[in-house]
C-alpha positions as a Markdown table, in Angstrom:
| # | Residue | x | y | z |
|---|---|---|---|---|
| 1 | Met | 52.9 | -28.5 | -19.1 |
| 2 | Ala | 52.8 | -25.2 | -17.2 |
| 3 | Leu | 51.0 | -23.6 | -20.1 |
| 4 | Ile | 48.4 | -26.3 | -20.1 |
| 5 | His | 47.8 | -25.9 | -16.4 |
| 6 | Leu | 47.4 | -22.1 | -16.9 |
| 7 | Cys | 44.9 | -22.6 | -19.7 |
| 8 | Val | 42.9 | -25.1 | -17.5 |
| 9 | Ala | 42.8 | -22.6 | -14.6 |
| 10 | Leu | 41.7 | -19.8 | -16.9 |
| 11 | Ala | 38.9 | -22.0 | -18.3 |
| 12 | Leu | 37.7 | -22.8 | -14.8 |
| 13 | Leu | 37.6 | -19.2 | -13.9 |
| 14 | Leu | 35.6 | -18.3 | -17.0 |
| 15 | Ala | 33.2 | -21.1 | -16.2 |
| 16 | Val | 32.6 | -19.8 | -12.7 |
| 17 | Asp | 32.1 | -16.3 | -13.9 |
| 18 | Ala | 29.6 | -17.6 | -16.5 |
| 19 | Val | 27.6 | -19.5 | -13.9 |
| 20 | Ala | 27.6 | -16.4 | -11.5 |
| 21 | Gly | 26.3 | -14.3 | -14.3 |
| 22 | Val | 23.2 | -16.5 | -14.9 |
| 23 | Asp | 20.1 | -15.5 | -13.0 |
| 24 | Gln | 19.4 | -18.0 | -10.3 |
| 25 | Pro | 15.8 | -19.1 | -9.7 |
| 26 | Arg | 14.1 | -16.9 | -7.0 |
| 27 | Ser | 13.5 | -18.6 | -3.7 |
| 28 | Glu | 12.3 | -15.7 | -1.6 |
| 29 | Leu | 10.3 | -12.5 | -2.0 |
| 30 | Arg | 10.8 | -9.8 | 0.6 |
| 31 | Phe | 7.7 | -7.6 | 1.0 |
| 32 | Ala | 8.0 | -4.3 | 2.9 |
| 33 | Val | 4.9 | -3.5 | 4.9 |
| 34 | Val | 3.7 | -1.0 | 7.5 |
| 35 | Ala | 1.5 | -3.0 | 9.8 |
| 36 | Gln | -0.6 | -0.1 | 11.0 |
| 37 | Phe | -3.5 | -0.1 | 8.5 |
| 38 | Pro | -6.3 | -2.5 | 9.3 |
| 39 | Pro | -8.0 | -4.2 | 7.6 |
| 40 | Phe | -5.3 | -4.1 | 4.9 |
| 41 | Gln | -2.2 | -4.9 | 7.0 |
| 42 | Ser | -1.8 | -5.1 | 10.8 |
| 43 | Arg | -0.8 | -7.5 | 13.5 |
| 44 | Asn | -3.3 | -9.5 | 15.5 |
| 45 | Pro | -3.1 | -9.9 | 19.3 |
| 46 | Gln | -0.7 | -12.8 | 18.7 |
| 47 | Gly | 1.6 | -10.6 | 16.7 |
| 48 | Gln | 0.9 | -12.3 | 13.4 |
| 49 | Leu | 0.5 | -10.2 | 10.2 |
| 50 | Val | -3.1 | -10.2 | 9.0 |
| 51 | Gly | -5.1 | -8.3 | 6.4 |
| 52 | Leu | -6.0 | -8.1 | 2.7 |
| 53 | Asn | -2.5 | -7.1 | 1.5 |
| 54 | Ile | -0.9 | -9.9 | 3.6 |
| 55 | Glu | -3.2 | -12.5 | 2.2 |
| 56 | Leu | -2.7 | -11.3 | -1.4 |
| 57 | Gly | 1.1 | -11.2 | -0.9 |
| 58 | Asn | 1.2 | -14.7 | 0.5 |
| 59 | Ala | -1.0 | -15.9 | -2.4 |
| 60 | Leu | 1.3 | -14.3 | -4.9 |
| 61 | Cys | 4.3 | -16.0 | -3.3 |
| 62 | Gln | 2.6 | -19.3 | -3.4 |
| 63 | Gln | 1.7 | -18.9 | -7.0 |
| 64 | Leu | 5.4 | -18.1 | -7.7 |
| 65 | Asn | 6.6 | -21.0 | -5.6 |
| 66 | Val | 8.8 | -18.7 | -3.4 |
| 67 | Arg | 9.0 | -18.0 | 0.3 |
| 68 | Cys | 7.3 | -14.8 | 1.5 |
| 69 | Thr | 9.3 | -12.7 | 3.9 |
| 70 | Trp | 7.6 | -9.7 | 5.5 |
| 71 | Val | 9.9 | -6.8 | 6.5 |
| 72 | Asp | 8.3 | -4.3 | 8.9 |
| 73 | Gln | 8.6 | -0.6 | 8.0 |
| 74 | Val | 7.8 | 2.7 | 9.7 |
| 75 | Val | 6.7 | 4.6 | 6.6 |
| 76 | Val | 5.1 | 3.2 | 3.5 |
| 77 | Glu | 7.0 | 5.3 | 1.0 |
| 78 | Asn | 10.5 | 4.0 | 1.9 |
| 79 | Phe | 12.0 | 4.1 | -1.5 |
| 80 | Asp | 15.5 | 4.6 | -0.3 |
| 81 | Asp | 15.6 | 1.2 | 1.4 |
| 82 | Leu | 13.9 | -0.4 | -1.6 |
| 83 | Glu | 16.7 | 1.0 | -3.9 |
| 84 | Ala | 19.3 | -0.2 | -1.3 |
| 85 | Arg | 17.9 | -3.7 | -1.7 |
| 86 | Gln | 16.8 | -4.0 | 2.0 |
| 87 | Phe | 13.7 | -5.7 | 0.5 |
| 88 | Asp | 12.3 | -6.5 | -2.9 |
| 89 | Ala | 9.0 | -4.8 | -3.0 |
| 90 | Ile | 6.6 | -2.5 | -1.1 |
| 91 | Met | 3.1 | -4.1 | -0.7 |
| 92 | Gly | 0.0 | -2.0 | -0.8 |
| 93 | Ile | 0.8 | 1.5 | -2.2 |
| 94 | Ala | -1.1 | 3.7 | -4.6 |
| 95 | Pro | 0.7 | 4.5 | -7.9 |
| 96 | Thr | 0.8 | 8.2 | -8.6 |
| 97 | Ser | 2.9 | 10.2 | -11.1 |
| 98 | Arg | 5.1 | 11.5 | -8.3 |
| 99 | Arg | 5.9 | 8.1 | -7.0 |
| 100 | Arg | 6.5 | 6.7 | -10.5 |
| 101 | Arg | 9.5 | 9.1 | -10.7 |
| 102 | Arg | 11.2 | 6.8 | -8.2 |
| 103 | Val | 9.8 | 3.3 | -8.6 |
| 104 | Ser | 7.7 | 1.2 | -10.9 |
| 105 | Phe | 4.5 | -0.6 | -10.1 |
| 106 | Thr | 2.7 | -3.8 | -10.8 |
| 107 | Asp | -0.8 | -3.9 | -12.2 |
| 108 | Ile | -3.5 | -2.7 | -9.8 |
| 109 | Leu | -4.2 | -5.3 | -7.1 |
| 110 | Tyr | -7.6 | -3.7 | -6.3 |
| 111 | Pro | -9.3 | -0.3 | -6.6 |
| 112 | Phe | -10.2 | 2.0 | -3.8 |
| 113 | Thr | -12.3 | 5.2 | -3.2 |
| 114 | Thr | -11.5 | 8.1 | -1.0 |
| 115 | Arg | -14.3 | 9.8 | 1.0 |
| 116 | Leu | -14.8 | 12.5 | 3.5 |
| 117 | Val | -16.3 | 11.3 | 6.9 |
| 118 | Ala | -17.8 | 13.7 | 9.4 |
| 119 | Arg | -20.9 | 13.9 | 11.7 |
| 120 | Arg | -24.1 | 13.4 | 9.7 |
| 121 | Thr | -25.5 | 16.8 | 10.9 |
| 122 | Ser | -22.3 | 18.8 | 10.0 |
| 123 | Gly | -23.3 | 19.6 | 6.5 |
| 124 | Leu | -19.7 | 19.4 | 5.4 |
| 125 | Met | -18.7 | 18.5 | 1.8 |
| 126 | Pro | -15.3 | 17.4 | 0.4 |
| 127 | Leu | -14.7 | 20.9 | -1.0 |
| 128 | Ala | -12.2 | 23.5 | 0.2 |
| 129 | Ala | -14.9 | 26.1 | 0.4 |
| 130 | Ser | -17.0 | 23.9 | 2.7 |
| 131 | Leu | -14.0 | 22.8 | 4.8 |
| 132 | Lys | -12.4 | 26.3 | 5.2 |
| 133 | Gly | -11.5 | 26.8 | 8.9 |
| 134 | Lys | -12.3 | 23.2 | 9.7 |
| 135 | Arg | -9.9 | 20.6 | 11.0 |
| 136 | Val | -9.5 | 17.5 | 8.8 |
| 137 | Gly | -7.6 | 14.5 | 10.0 |
| 138 | Val | -5.4 | 12.4 | 7.7 |
| 139 | Leu | -3.0 | 9.6 | 8.2 |
| 140 | Leu | 0.7 | 10.7 | 8.2 |
| 141 | Gly | 2.6 | 9.8 | 5.1 |
| 142 | Ser | -0.6 | 8.8 | 3.2 |
| 143 | Asn | -1.6 | 10.0 | -0.3 |
| 144 | Arg | -4.6 | 11.6 | 1.3 |
| 145 | Glu | -2.3 | 13.7 | 3.4 |
| 146 | Ala | -0.4 | 14.8 | 0.3 |
| 147 | Phe | -3.7 | 15.7 | -1.4 |
| 148 | Ala | -5.2 | 17.6 | 1.5 |
| 149 | Arg | -2.0 | 19.6 | 2.1 |
| 150 | Ser | -1.5 | 20.5 | -1.5 |
| 151 | Gln | -5.2 | 21.2 | -2.4 |
| 152 | Trp | -7.0 | 22.2 | 0.8 |
| 153 | Ala | -4.5 | 23.6 | 3.2 |
| 154 | Arg | -3.7 | 26.6 | 0.9 |
| 155 | Glu | -7.5 | 27.4 | 1.0 |
| 156 | Gly | -7.6 | 27.7 | 4.7 |
| 157 | Val | -8.4 | 24.1 | 5.7 |
| 158 | Ile | -6.6 | 23.0 | 8.8 |
| 159 | Ile | -4.9 | 19.6 | 8.2 |
| 160 | Lys | -4.1 | 17.4 | 11.2 |
| 161 | Ser | -1.9 | 14.4 | 10.6 |
| 162 | Phe | -2.0 | 11.3 | 12.7 |
| 163 | Trp | 0.4 | 8.4 | 13.0 |
| 164 | Leu | -2.4 | 5.8 | 13.8 |
| 165 | Asn | -6.0 | 5.5 | 12.6 |
| 166 | Asp | -7.1 | 4.7 | 16.2 |
| 167 | Glu | -5.8 | 8.1 | 17.3 |
| 168 | Leu | -7.5 | 9.9 | 14.4 |
| 169 | Val | -10.8 | 8.2 | 15.1 |
| 170 | Arg | -10.7 | 9.0 | 18.8 |
| 171 | Ser | -10.0 | 12.7 | 17.9 |
| 172 | Leu | -12.9 | 12.7 | 15.5 |
| 173 | Val | -15.4 | 11.2 | 18.0 |
| 174 | Ala | -14.1 | 13.6 | 20.7 |
| 175 | Gly | -14.6 | 16.6 | 18.4 |
| 176 | Asp | -10.9 | 17.5 | 18.3 |
| 177 | Ile | -11.1 | 17.4 | 14.5 |
| 178 | Asp | -14.2 | 18.0 | 12.3 |
| 179 | Ala | -13.7 | 15.4 | 9.6 |
| 180 | Thr | -11.3 | 12.9 | 8.1 |
| 181 | Leu | -10.4 | 12.0 | 4.5 |
| 182 | Gln | -9.8 | 8.3 | 4.1 |
| 183 | Gly | -10.3 | 5.2 | 2.1 |
| 184 | Thr | -13.8 | 3.8 | 2.4 |
| 185 | Val | -12.8 | 0.4 | 3.7 |
| 186 | Glu | -10.3 | 1.5 | 6.4 |
| 187 | Ile | -12.7 | 4.1 | 7.9 |
| 188 | Arg | -15.6 | 1.7 | 7.8 |
| 189 | Asn | -13.5 | -0.8 | 9.7 |
| 190 | Ala | -12.2 | 1.8 | 12.2 |
| 191 | Leu | -15.3 | 3.8 | 12.8 |
| 192 | Leu | -18.5 | 3.6 | 10.7 |
| 193 | Asp | -19.1 | -0.1 | 11.3 |
| 194 | Thr | -18.7 | 0.3 | 15.1 |
| 195 | Ala | -21.1 | 1.6 | 17.8 |
| 196 | Ala | -19.0 | 4.8 | 18.0 |
| 197 | Gly | -19.7 | 5.5 | 14.4 |
| 198 | Glu | -23.5 | 5.8 | 14.6 |
| 199 | Asp | -23.4 | 9.6 | 14.3 |
| 200 | Phe | -20.9 | 9.7 | 11.4 |
| 201 | Ala | -21.3 | 9.1 | 7.7 |
| 202 | Phe | -19.7 | 9.5 | 4.3 |
| 203 | Leu | -20.5 | 13.1 | 3.2 |
| 204 | Gly | -20.5 | 14.2 | -0.4 |
| 205 | Pro | -19.2 | 12.2 | -3.4 |
| 206 | Ala | -16.0 | 10.3 | -3.6 |
| 207 | Val | -12.8 | 12.5 | -4.0 |
| 208 | Ser | -10.9 | 11.7 | -7.1 |
| 209 | Ala | -7.5 | 13.2 | -8.0 |
| 210 | Glu | -4.2 | 12.1 | -9.5 |
| 211 | Leu | -2.4 | 12.7 | -6.1 |
| 212 | Leu | -4.8 | 10.1 | -4.5 |
| 213 | Gly | -4.5 | 7.4 | -7.1 |
| 214 | Glu | -7.3 | 5.0 | -7.8 |
| 215 | Gly | -6.0 | 1.7 | -6.6 |
| 216 | Val | -3.4 | -0.3 | -4.7 |
| 217 | Ala | -0.3 | -2.0 | -6.3 |
| 218 | Ile | 3.1 | -3.2 | -5.5 |
| 219 | Ala | 6.1 | -0.9 | -5.8 |
| 220 | Leu | 9.3 | -2.2 | -7.3 |
| 221 | Arg | 12.7 | -1.0 | -8.3 |
| 222 | Asn | 12.7 | 0.4 | -11.9 |
| 223 | Thr | 15.3 | -2.2 | -12.9 |
| 224 | Asp | 13.2 | -5.2 | -11.7 |
| 225 | Thr | 11.2 | -5.7 | -14.9 |
| 226 | Ala | 11.4 | -9.5 | -14.7 |
| 227 | Leu | 9.9 | -9.5 | -11.2 |
| 228 | Arg | 7.1 | -7.1 | -12.2 |
| 229 | Thr | 6.3 | -9.4 | -15.1 |
| 230 | Glu | 6.3 | -12.4 | -12.7 |
| 231 | Leu | 4.0 | -10.7 | -10.2 |
| 232 | Asn | 1.6 | -9.5 | -12.9 |
| 233 | Arg | 1.4 | -13.0 | -14.3 |
| 234 | Ala | 0.8 | -14.5 | -10.8 |
| 235 | Leu | -2.0 | -12.0 | -10.1 |
| 236 | Glu | -3.6 | -12.9 | -13.4 |
| 237 | Gln | -3.4 | -16.6 | -12.5 |
| 238 | Leu | -5.0 | -15.9 | -9.1 |
| 239 | Met | -7.9 | -14.1 | -10.8 |
| 240 | His | -8.3 | -16.9 | -13.2 |
| 241 | Asn | -8.4 | -19.7 | -10.6 |
| 242 | Gly | -10.8 | -17.9 | -8.2 |
| 243 | Glu | -8.3 | -17.4 | -5.3 |
| 244 | Tyr | -8.3 | -13.7 | -5.9 |
| 245 | Gln | -12.0 | -13.4 | -5.5 |
| 246 | Arg | -12.0 | -15.6 | -2.4 |
| 247 | Ile | -9.5 | -13.4 | -0.7 |
| 248 | Leu | -11.2 | -10.1 | -1.5 |
| 249 | Ala | -14.8 | -11.1 | -0.7 |
| 250 | Pro | -14.7 | -10.7 | 3.1 |
| 251 | Tyr | -13.3 | -7.1 | 2.8 |
| 252 | Arg | -16.4 | -5.8 | 1.0 |
| 253 | Leu | -14.4 | -3.4 | -1.3 |
| 254 | Asn | -17.4 | -2.6 | -3.4 |
| 255 | Thr | -19.8 | -1.9 | -0.5 |
| 256 | Pro | -21.0 | 1.8 | -0.7 |
């Protein structure tokens, strides 16, 4: 009888282990976000998260039938906390070969272009020779900062990093810096589409380089292949049903 009880207990333990080993359906998706980059991601006066990346993330969660949880971060490239499972994904980050050494990425959510902005009369161009001795503002921790420091600083361009775009724009308008290298949408929103931006413009062609990337995606742990497949499929479904186009339209990503 004791042997029978022992066998039953062993069978129950094995059954529990088997259930524990089965992947449970996902009920929540935790997106890391730095809410300092309007119009992509920021907080409105009521403290609510708003912006293109927030709308896309919420739409992806709805498509996957999971709860979206947004986890505030100080820096975008917080791969250590991603790997430590403090959250499941980083929303709104450009895939580059350097970043791919640490994490994997979904398909591109949307493309972007990088441009130099300065006073219309400055005659500056997005070239190291043209910018030598000039002060160029970039956002701290951004891929534009990485590009400017690796490609322009060694040629005599003075790179100034700013924590917030509002601070950068105030410095540009005040003449404390001569130009800024930014994505077209964020600098339009922060300066060019405002009254303070009348004397400023995009100068020269778009800047393209591997360090800059050419689009925005979602960063994931390398081991989360199933989640990457799910997110890519959800993105494709959003494009197919028209929700993707509805979300992107107000942000004028294709406006020159």
